[in-house]
N, C-alpha and C positions, 0 to 999 in steps of 0.2 A: 165626520161626514154623516149627515142624517139620512137614514133610510126611508124612502116612501114607495107606496105601491101605485101612486098616480102615474098613469102612462105618459101623460104629457110631461111631467117632472123627469121621469126616467129618460125619455127621448131628448129632453134638454140636456141632460146630464151626459148622455151618450155622445150627443153632437159636440158638446164642450170637450169631452175627453179625445174624440176623433180630431178635433182641431188641433188641440195639444199635441198629439202624435204626430200629426202631419207637419206641424211647425218644427218639432224636434228633428223629424226625419230630413227636413229641408236644412236645417241648421247643421246637423251632423254631415250631410253630404257636402254642404259648402266647406266645412272645416276639413274634411277629409279629401276633398278634391275627387276627380273622376278615377284615379288609380284604384281607389278603395272599391269603387262600384264595380270596376272591371274585374277585380279580383273576386269579389263576391260572386259574380256571374259565373266566373271559371269554377269555383267551388261548387256552385249550384249545378252547373253542367255535369260535372263529375259525379256528384250524388245521384243523378238520374239514370246512371248506368245500371241496368238490373244485374244482380249477381246470380251466380249459378245455383245457389240455394233456393232463392226465390222462383227460379225457373222450375227446379224439380219440385218444388212444393205446388206449384201450379198445376204440373203434370199429374201429380198424385192426387190433387183435388179433383181434377177432371175424370180420373178413373173411378172414383167413388160413386 
């Protein structure tokens, strides 16, 4: 892959890469079906639960 500093060329390259990512995502979802998507959402929801250590750090930072 040749590197360029031309903004137009960089933008075209980025759009092409984004399109390829979208196509791959669409393909992967069609292969895996909806169950995989629901499972990912469940994992994502669990990872958003703040833990006690983060809460204590926030309290400590506010005291400073």
